Each structure stands twice: as C-alpha cells, then as structure tokens.
N, CA, C and O atoms as a GROMACS GRO file, in nm:
protein
  408
    1UNK      N    1   0.182  -4.035  -0.256
    1UNK     CA    2   0.127  -3.930  -0.182
    1UNK      C    3  -0.023  -3.937  -0.178
    1UNK      O    4  -0.087  -3.962  -0.281
    2UNK      N    5  -0.079  -3.916  -0.062
    2UNK     CA    6  -0.224  -3.932  -0.054
    2UNK      C    7  -0.294  -3.803  -0.112
    2UNK      O    8  -0.233  -3.698  -0.127
    3UNK      N    9  -0.420  -3.820  -0.142
    3UNK     CA   10  -0.493  -3.703  -0.194
    3UNK      C   11  -0.506  -3.593  -0.092
    3UNK      O   12  -0.516  -3.476  -0.128
    4UNK      N   13  -0.505  -3.631   0.036
    4UNK     CA   14  -0.503  -3.527   0.142
    4UNK      C   15  -0.376  -3.445   0.139
    4UNK      O   16  -0.380  -3.323   0.154
    5UNK      N   17  -0.259  -3.516   0.120
    5UNK     CA   18  -0.132  -3.439   0.114
    5UNK      C   19  -0.126  -3.353  -0.009
    5UNK      O   20  -0.075  -3.242  -0.003
    6UNK      N   21  -0.178  -3.401  -0.122
    6UNK     CA   22  -0.181  -3.322  -0.241
    6UNK      C   23  -0.271  -3.194  -0.225
    6UNK      O   24  -0.240  -3.085  -0.271
    7UNK      N   25  -0.381  -3.219  -0.157
    7UNK     CA   26  -0.474  -3.109  -0.138
    7UNK      C   27  -0.410  -3.005  -0.039
    7UNK      O   28  -0.426  -2.884  -0.056
    8UNK      N   29  -0.342  -3.053   0.058
    8UNK     CA   30  -0.276  -2.966   0.152
    8UNK      C   31  -0.166  -2.886   0.082
    8UNK      O   32  -0.157  -2.765   0.105
    9UNK      N   33  -0.085  -2.946   0.000
    9UNK     CA   34   0.012  -2.872  -0.085
    9UNK      C   35  -0.049  -2.769  -0.166
    9UNK      O   36   0.004  -2.658  -0.177
   10UNK      N   37  -0.164  -2.801  -0.229
   10UNK     CA   38  -0.235  -2.716  -0.312
   10UNK      C   39  -0.280  -2.592  -0.239
   10UNK      O   40  -0.266  -2.481  -0.291
   11UNK      N   41  -0.334  -2.609  -0.121
   11UNK     CA   42  -0.373  -2.498  -0.033
   11UNK      C   43  -0.258  -2.410   0.011
   11UNK      O   44  -0.270  -2.287   0.018
   12UNK      N   45  -0.147  -2.474   0.041
   12UNK     CA   46  -0.022  -2.402   0.082
   12UNK      C   47   0.028  -2.315  -0.035
   12UNK      O   48   0.067  -2.200  -0.013
   13UNK      N   49   0.027  -2.366  -0.158
   13UNK     CA   50   0.072  -2.290  -0.271
   13UNK      C   51  -0.024  -2.174  -0.296
   13UNK      O   52   0.020  -2.063  -0.326
   14UNK      N   53  -0.153  -2.199  -0.284
   14UNK     CA   54  -0.246  -2.089  -0.305
   14UNK      C   55  -0.230  -1.980  -0.203
   14UNK      O   56  -0.239  -1.862  -0.236
   15UNK      N   57  -0.205  -2.018  -0.078
   15UNK     CA   58  -0.186  -1.918   0.030
   15UNK      C   59  -0.058  -1.839   0.008
   15UNK      O   60  -0.058  -1.718   0.032
   16UNK      N   61   0.048  -1.898  -0.036
   16UNK     CA   62   0.172  -1.826  -0.068
   16UNK      C   63   0.148  -1.734  -0.187
   16UNK      O   64   0.196  -1.621  -0.187
   17UNK      N   65   0.075  -1.778  -0.289
   17UNK     CA   66   0.047  -1.695  -0.403
   17UNK      C   67  -0.038  -1.579  -0.365
   17UNK      O   68  -0.014  -1.467  -0.409
   18UNK      N   69  -0.140  -1.603  -0.284
   18UNK     CA   70  -0.231  -1.490  -0.243
   18UNK      C   71  -0.153  -1.390  -0.154
   18UNK      O   72  -0.177  -1.270  -0.162
   19UNK      N   73  -0.064  -1.437  -0.075
   19UNK     CA   74   0.012  -1.340   0.012
   19UNK      C   75   0.110  -1.259  -0.072
   19UNK      O   76   0.130  -1.140  -0.046
   20UNK      N   77   0.171  -1.321  -0.170
   20UNK     CA   78   0.266  -1.249  -0.258
   20UNK      C   79   0.183  -1.143  -0.341
   20UNK      O   80   0.226  -1.030  -0.364
   21UNK      N   81   0.066  -1.186  -0.383
   21UNK     CA   82  -0.016  -1.092  -0.464
   21UNK      C   83  -0.058  -0.970  -0.376
   21UNK      O   84  -0.053  -0.856  -0.420
   22UNK      N   85  -0.098  -0.999  -0.249
   22UNK     CA   86  -0.137  -0.894  -0.155
   22UNK      C   87  -0.022  -0.797  -0.127
   22UNK      O   88  -0.041  -0.676  -0.117
   23UNK      N   89   0.094  -0.853  -0.115
   23UNK     CA   90   0.214  -0.773  -0.090
   23UNK      C   91   0.242  -0.676  -0.210
   23UNK      O   92   0.276  -0.560  -0.190
   24UNK      N   93   0.226  -0.728  -0.331
   24UNK     CA   94   0.250  -0.648  -0.443
   24UNK      C   95   0.138  -0.535  -0.456
   24UNK      O   96   0.166  -0.422  -0.496
   25UNK      N   97   0.019  -0.570  -0.421
   25UNK     CA   98  -0.087  -0.474  -0.427
   25UNK      C   99  -0.059  -0.356  -0.328
   25UNK      O  100  -0.072  -0.237  -0.359
   26UNK      N  101  -0.021  -0.401  -0.205
   26UNK     CA  102   0.007  -0.298  -0.102
   26UNK      C  103   0.126  -0.211  -0.140
   26UNK      O  104   0.124  -0.091  -0.113
   27UNK      N  105   0.229  -0.266  -0.202
   27UNK     CA  106   0.342  -0.184  -0.239
   27UNK      C  107   0.306  -0.084  -0.346
   27UNK      O  108   0.349   0.031  -0.343
   28UNK      N  109   0.224  -0.132  -0.443
   28UNK     CA  110   0.181  -0.038  -0.552
   28UNK      C  111   0.088   0.075  -0.498
   28UNK      O  112   0.097   0.192  -0.534
   29UNK      N  113   0.001   0.030  -0.410
   29UNK     CA  114  -0.091   0.125  -0.344
   29UNK      C  115  -0.013   0.234  -0.276
   29UNK      O  116  -0.038   0.353  -0.294
   30UNK      N  117   0.084   0.189  -0.194
   30UNK     CA  118   0.167   0.284  -0.116
   30UNK      C  119   0.252   0.372  -0.205
   30UNK      O  120   0.280   0.486  -0.170
   31UNK      N  121   0.294   0.320  -0.322
   31UNK     CA  122   0.372   0.401  -0.413
   31UNK      C  123   0.278   0.506  -0.469
   31UNK      O  124   0.316   0.623  -0.477
   32UNK      N  125   0.158   0.470  -0.508
   32UNK     CA  126   0.062   0.576  -0.565
   32UNK      C  127   0.029   0.680  -0.453
   32UNK      O  128   0.019   0.800  -0.480
   33UNK      N  129   0.013   0.635  -0.332
   33UNK     CA  130  -0.017   0.729  -0.220
   33UNK      C  131   0.097   0.824  -0.204
   33UNK      O  132   0.075   0.944  -0.185
   34UNK      N  133   0.220   0.773  -0.210
   34UNK     CA  134   0.338   0.850  -0.188
   34UNK      C  135   0.355   0.954  -0.301
   34UNK      O  136   0.396   1.068  -0.276
   35UNK      N  137   0.323   0.914  -0.424
   35UNK     CA  138   0.328   1.006  -0.536
   35UNK      C  139   0.224   1.120  -0.518
   35UNK      O  140   0.259   1.236  -0.540
   36UNK      N  141   0.098   1.089  -0.478
   36UNK     CA  142  -0.008   1.174  -0.459
   36UNK      C  143   0.036   1.275  -0.350
   36UNK      O  144   0.027   1.396  -0.372
   37UNK      N  145   0.080   1.228  -0.234
   37UNK     CA  146   0.110   1.311  -0.119
   37UNK      C  147   0.231   1.400  -0.150
   37UNK      O  148   0.232   1.515  -0.107
   38UNK      N  149   0.331   1.353  -0.223
   38UNK     CA  150   0.451   1.425  -0.251
   38UNK      C  151   0.420   1.546  -0.350
   38UNK      O  152   0.487   1.650  -0.349
   39UNK      N  153   0.318   1.524  -0.434
   39UNK     CA  154   0.283   1.630  -0.523
   39UNK      C  155   0.211   1.741  -0.442
   39UNK      O  156   0.230   1.859  -0.468
   40UNK      N  157   0.130   1.702  -0.346
   40UNK     CA  158   0.065   1.799  -0.265
   40UNK      C  159   0.172   1.879  -0.181
   40UNK      O  160   0.162   2.000  -0.161
   41UNK      N  161   0.267   1.805  -0.137
   41UNK     CA  162   0.373   1.863  -0.053
   41UNK      C  163   0.474   1.950  -0.136
   41UNK      O  164   0.552   2.026  -0.080
   42UNK      N  165   0.468   1.934  -0.274
   42UNK     CA  166   0.549   2.016  -0.355
   42UNK      C  167   0.694   1.972  -0.374
   42UNK      O  168   0.783   2.051  -0.406
   43UNK      N  169   0.713   1.840  -0.354
   43UNK     CA  170   0.850   1.780  -0.354
   43UNK      C  171   0.902   1.773  -0.501
   43UNK      O  172   0.827   1.749  -0.596
   44UNK      N  173   1.036   1.796  -0.513
   44UNK     CA  174   1.099   1.775  -0.641
   44UNK      C  175   1.117   1.621  -0.662
   44UNK      O  176   1.088   1.543  -0.572
   45UNK      N  177   1.165   1.581  -0.779
   45UNK     CA  178   1.172   1.444  -0.820
   45UNK      C  179   1.252   1.363  -0.714
   45UNK      O  180   1.206   1.258  -0.670
   46UNK      N  181   1.368   1.411  -0.674
   46UNK     CA  182   1.453   1.337  -0.578
   46UNK      C  183   1.383   1.325  -0.446
   46UNK      O  184   1.385   1.217  -0.388
   47UNK      N  185   1.322   1.429  -0.395
   47UNK     CA  186   1.254   1.415  -0.265
   47UNK      C  187   1.128   1.332  -0.281
   47UNK      O  188   1.090   1.263  -0.186
   48UNK      N  189   1.058   1.334  -0.399
   48UNK     CA  190   0.945   1.249  -0.420
   48UNK      C  191   0.987   1.101  -0.412
   48UNK      O  192   0.916   1.022  -0.350
   49UNK      N  193   1.095   1.065  -0.468
   49UNK     CA  194   1.140   0.925  -0.462
   49UNK      C  195   1.163   0.885  -0.319
   49UNK      O  196   1.122   0.777  -0.277
   50UNK      N  197   1.228   0.973  -0.242
   50UNK     CA  198   1.254   0.935  -0.099
   50UNK      C  199   1.123   0.929  -0.025
   50UNK      O  200   1.106   0.841   0.060
   51UNK      N  201   1.032   1.015  -0.051
   51UNK     CA  202   0.909   1.021   0.023
   51UNK      C  203   0.826   0.894  -0.007
   51UNK      O  204   0.769   0.835   0.084
   52UNK      N  205   0.820   0.853  -0.132
   52UNK     CA  206   0.757   0.728  -0.173
   52UNK      C  207   0.812   0.609  -0.090
   52UNK      O  208   0.735   0.530  -0.036
   53UNK      N  209   0.944   0.597  -0.078
   53UNK     CA  210   1.009   0.498   0.000
   53UNK      C  211   0.968   0.506   0.147
   53UNK      O  212   0.949   0.404   0.213
   54UNK      N  213   0.954   0.626   0.196
   54UNK     CA  214   0.910   0.646   0.339
   54UNK      C  215   0.772   0.596   0.361
   54UNK      O  216   0.743   0.534   0.463
   55UNK      N  217   0.684   0.622   0.267
   55UNK     CA  218   0.548   0.577   0.275
   55UNK      C  219   0.543   0.420   0.272
   55UNK      O  220   0.472   0.357   0.350
   56UNK      N  221   0.619   0.364   0.180
   56UNK     CA  222   0.626   0.221   0.173
   56UNK      C  223   0.676   0.164   0.303
   56UNK      O  224   0.616   0.071   0.356
   57UNK      N  225   0.783   0.218   0.355
   57UNK     CA  226   0.840   0.171   0.483
   57UNK      C  227   0.740   0.185   0.601
   57UNK      O  228   0.735   0.101   0.691
   58UNK      N  229   0.665   0.288   0.595
   58UNK     CA  230   0.565   0.312   0.709
   58UNK      C  231   0.468   0.194   0.714
   58UNK      O  232   0.417   0.164   0.823
   59UNK      N  233   0.441   0.131   0.610
   59UNK     CA  234   0.348   0.023   0.604
   59UNK      C  235   0.396  -0.100   0.681
   59UNK      O  236   0.318  -0.191   0.708
   60UNK      N  237   0.527  -0.103   0.717
   60UNK     CA  238   0.584  -0.220   0.784
   60UNK      C  239   0.570  -0.202   0.936
   60UNK      O  240   0.603  -0.293   1.012
   61UNK      N  241   0.520  -0.084   0.979
   61UNK     CA  242   0.510  -0.062   1.126
   61UNK      C  243   0.411  -0.156   1.196
   61UNK      O  244   0.435  -0.201   1.308
   62UNK      N  245   0.302  -0.184   1.131
   62UNK     CA  246   0.202  -0.277   1.187
   62UNK      C  247   0.112  -0.328   1.073
   62UNK      O  248   0.114  -0.278   0.961
   63UNK      N  249   0.036  -0.425   1.109
   63UNK     CA  250  -0.053  -0.487   1.007
   63UNK      C  251  -0.168  -0.391   0.971
   63UNK      O  252  -0.216  -0.317   1.056
   64UNK      N  253  -0.209  -0.394   0.848
   64UNK     CA  254  -0.319  -0.307   0.812
   64UNK      C  255  -0.267  -0.168   0.753
   64UNK      O  256  -0.147  -0.148   0.734
   65UNK      N  257  -0.361  -0.081   0.727
   65UNK     CA  258  -0.329   0.046   0.664
   65UNK      C  259  -0.314   0.166   0.760
   65UNK      O  260  -0.275   0.275   0.717
   66UNK      N  261  -0.346   0.147   0.890
   66UNK     CA  262  -0.353   0.258   0.985
   66UNK      C  263  -0.214   0.323   0.992
   66UNK      O  264  -0.209   0.446   1.004
   67UNK      N  265  -0.098   0.251   0.985
   67UNK     CA  266   0.022   0.310   0.992
   67UNK      C  267   0.052   0.406   0.877
   67UNK      O  268   0.105   0.515   0.897
   68UNK      N  269   0.017   0.365   0.761
   68UNK     CA  270   0.022   0.457   0.639
   68UNK      C  271  -0.069   0.577   0.657
   68UNK      O  272  -0.030   0.692   0.633
   69UNK      N  273  -0.185   0.551   0.697
   69UNK     CA  274  -0.283   0.659   0.717
   69UNK      C  275  -0.225   0.768   0.816
   69UNK      O  276  -0.231   0.889   0.793
   70UNK      N  277  -0.170   0.715   0.925
   70UNK     CA  278  -0.118   0.809   1.023
   70UNK      C  279  -0.002   0.898   0.967
   70UNK      O  280   0.007   1.017   0.996
   71UNK      N  281   0.084   0.835   0.889
   71UNK     CA  282   0.197   0.910   0.821
   71UNK      C  283   0.141   1.014   0.735
   71UNK      O  284   0.178   1.132   0.745
   72UNK      N  285   0.046   0.971   0.645
   72UNK     CA  286  -0.006   1.068   0.551
   72UNK      C  287  -0.083   1.182   0.620
   72UNK      O  288  -0.075   1.298   0.579
   73UNK      N  289  -0.156   1.146   0.722
   73UNK     CA  290  -0.241   1.241   0.790
   73UNK      C  291  -0.141   1.343   0.859
   73UNK      O  292  -0.160   1.464   0.846
   74UNK      N  293  -0.041   1.296   0.927
   74UNK     CA  294   0.057   1.386   0.993
   74UNK      C  295   0.125   1.474   0.886
   74UNK      O  296   0.136   1.595   0.908
   75UNK      N  297   0.171   1.421   0.770
   75UNK     CA  298   0.241   1.493   0.673
   75UNK      C  299   0.156   1.597   0.599
   75UNK      O  300   0.206   1.700   0.553
   76UNK      N  301   0.026   1.565   0.589
   76UNK     CA  302  -0.063   1.654   0.512
   76UNK      C  303  -0.156   1.742   0.596
   76UNK      O  304  -0.243   1.811   0.542
   77UNK      N  305  -0.140   1.739   0.723
   77UNK     CA  306  -0.233   1.809   0.817
   77UNK      C  307  -0.230   1.963   0.792
   77UNK      O  308  -0.332   2.030   0.808
   78UNK      N  309  -0.116   2.015   0.753
   78UNK     CA  310  -0.104   2.157   0.729
   78UNK      C  311  -0.141   2.197   0.584
   78UNK      O  312  -0.128   2.313   0.544
   79UNK      N  313  -0.186   2.101   0.508
   79UNK     CA  314  -0.224   2.122   0.366
   79UNK      C  315  -0.377   2.115   0.346
   79UNK      O  316  -0.424   2.103   0.233
   80UNK      N  317  -0.447   2.122   0.448
   80UNK     CA  318  -0.601   2.120   0.449
   80UNK      C  319  -0.654   1.989   0.376
   80UNK      O  320  -0.755   1.993   0.307
   81UNK      N  321  -0.585   1.878   0.394
   81UNK     CA  322  -0.635   1.757   0.342
   81UNK      C  323  -0.697   1.678   0.457
   81UNK      O  324  -0.629   1.644   0.554
   82UNK      N  325  -0.827   1.649   0.444
   82UNK     CA  326  -0.903   1.593   0.556
   82UNK      C  327  -0.869   1.439   0.566
   82UNK      O  328  -0.816   1.378   0.473
   83UNK      N  329  -0.903   1.383   0.679
   83UNK     CA  330  -0.889   1.239   0.701
   83UNK      C  331  -0.970   1.165   0.601
   83UNK      O  332  -0.928   1.061   0.549
   84UNK      N  333  -1.086   1.218   0.575
   84UNK     CA  334  -1.183   1.155   0.474
   84UNK      C  335  -1.114   1.154   0.339
   84UNK      O  336  -1.119   1.053   0.269
   85UNK      N  337  -1.049   1.265   0.299
   85UNK     CA  338  -0.980   1.269   0.171
   85UNK      C  339  -0.871   1.170   0.159
   85UNK      O  340  -0.849   1.110   0.054
   86UNK      N  341  -0.802   1.151   0.267
   86UNK     CA  342  -0.684   1.055   0.274
   86UNK      C  343  -0.748   0.919   0.256
   86UNK      O  344  -0.704   0.843   0.170
   87UNK      N  345  -0.843   0.889   0.327
   87UNK     CA  346  -0.903   0.750   0.324
   87UNK      C  347  -0.961   0.726   0.187
   87UNK      O  348  -0.947   0.616   0.132
   88UNK      N  349  -1.025   0.825   0.131
   88UNK     CA  350  -1.084   0.807  -0.008
   88UNK      C  351  -0.968   0.781  -0.104
   88UNK      O  352  -0.980   0.692  -0.188
   89UNK      N  353  -0.858   0.853  -0.096
   89UNK     CA  354  -0.747   0.833  -0.186
   89UNK      C  355  -0.679   0.696  -0.165
   89UNK      O  356  -0.634   0.632  -0.259
   90UNK      N  357  -0.675   0.655  -0.037
   90UNK     CA  358  -0.624   0.522  -0.010
   90UNK      C  359  -0.705   0.412  -0.080
   90UNK      O  360  -0.650   0.316  -0.134
   91UNK      N  361  -0.842   0.431  -0.076
   91UNK     CA  362  -0.922   0.335  -0.141
   91UNK      C  363  -0.905   0.329  -0.291
   91UNK      O  364  -0.896   0.223  -0.352
   92UNK      N  365  -0.901   0.454  -0.350
   92UNK     CA  366  -0.880   0.463  -0.492
   92UNK      C  367  -0.747   0.398  -0.535
   92UNK      O  368  -0.742   0.324  -0.633
   93UNK      N  369  -0.640   0.427  -0.460
   93UNK     CA  370  -0.508   0.370  -0.492
   93UNK      C  371  -0.515   0.218  -0.474
   93UNK      O  372  -0.458   0.148  -0.557
   94UNK      N  373  -0.579   0.164  -0.374
   94UNK     CA  374  -0.592   0.019  -0.359
   94UNK      C  375  -0.665  -0.044  -0.474
   94UNK      O  376  -0.622  -0.149  -0.523
   95UNK      N  377  -0.775   0.016  -0.521
   95UNK     CA  378  -0.845  -0.029  -0.633
   95UNK      C  379  -0.764  -0.034  -0.760
   95UNK      O  380  -0.767  -0.132  -0.834
   96UNK      N  381  -0.690   0.076  -0.783
   96UNK     CA  382  -0.603   0.083  -0.902
   96UNK      C  383  -0.491  -0.022  -0.896
   96UNK      O  384  -0.459  -0.086  -0.997
   97UNK      N  385  -0.432  -0.038  -0.780
   97UNK     CA  386  -0.322  -0.138  -0.765
   97UNK      C  387  -0.378  -0.277  -0.782
   97UNK      O  388  -0.316  -0.360  -0.848
   98UNK      N  389  -0.495  -0.306  -0.725
   98UNK     CA  390  -0.557  -0.438  -0.733
   98UNK      C  391  -0.584  -0.470  -0.885
   98UNK      O  392  -0.556  -0.580  -0.934
   99UNK      N  393  -0.636  -0.374  -0.951
   99UNK     CA  394  -0.662  -0.397  -1.099
   99UNK      C  395  -0.530  -0.423  -1.178
   99UNK      O  396  -0.528  -0.508  -1.267
  100UNK      N  397  -0.425  -0.353  -1.145
  100UNK     CA  398  -0.296  -0.364  -1.214
  100UNK      C  399  -0.228  -0.500  -1.187
  100UNK      O  400  -0.168  -0.560  -1.277
  101UNK      N  401  -0.237  -0.548  -1.060
  101UNK     CA  402  -0.169  -0.666  -1.015
  101UNK      C  403  -0.248  -0.790  -1.059
  101UNK      O  404  -0.188  -0.893  -1.092
  102UNK      N  405  -0.379  -0.782  -1.059
  102UNK     CA  406  -0.468  -0.899  -1.090
  102UNK      C  407  -0.443  -0.956  -1.226
  102UNK      O  408  -0.509  -1.052  -1.266
   0.00000   0.00000   0.00000
C-alpha cells in the first residue's frame, strides 16, 4: 500500500471519528435541552422522558440547530422564555456536552 493510500485511510478514519463524536455531542446537548425545557413546562418524569426524545428527534429534521430551536421556541413561547434565553441555553448545553464527550 502506498503512503498516499495509508494517508487517505487515516483521513477517512479521522472523519468517521469526528462525525461520531459530533453526533454524541449533539445527542447529549439535546438531552440537556429537553431536560431544561421539560422542567420549565412542569412535566412529570414520564412526560419528561418523552419530551427529551421529542427534542432529540426534532434535530433530525434538518442540518444544524434551527430545527431544535424552533421546537423549543414554540413549546416555551407561553412561558416567557425569550429567543435569546433559548439560544444562550443551547450554547451552554453544547459546551457542557462537548466537555463531557471530549
């Protein structure tokens, strides 16, 4: 095998590793967001678990975080939670998840 092929395989492995890591970070971030929002919504433990799953599933609608943001914003609009508060919490949860996964 040539050094070019070895290098190519190395880049492919790194890419797969980085994608898996980012998936785990996003899943944890969305779990934390679901926990936060479900507390604000006053959900019991069973409803909280379902809501967390709903937030995680919302992230599959499109690339990026806007799908999750829209869900949280719609669900929390009657609770006086601003868009700025949601985005700030999203950033905090992303930082926490990144630290834990790294």
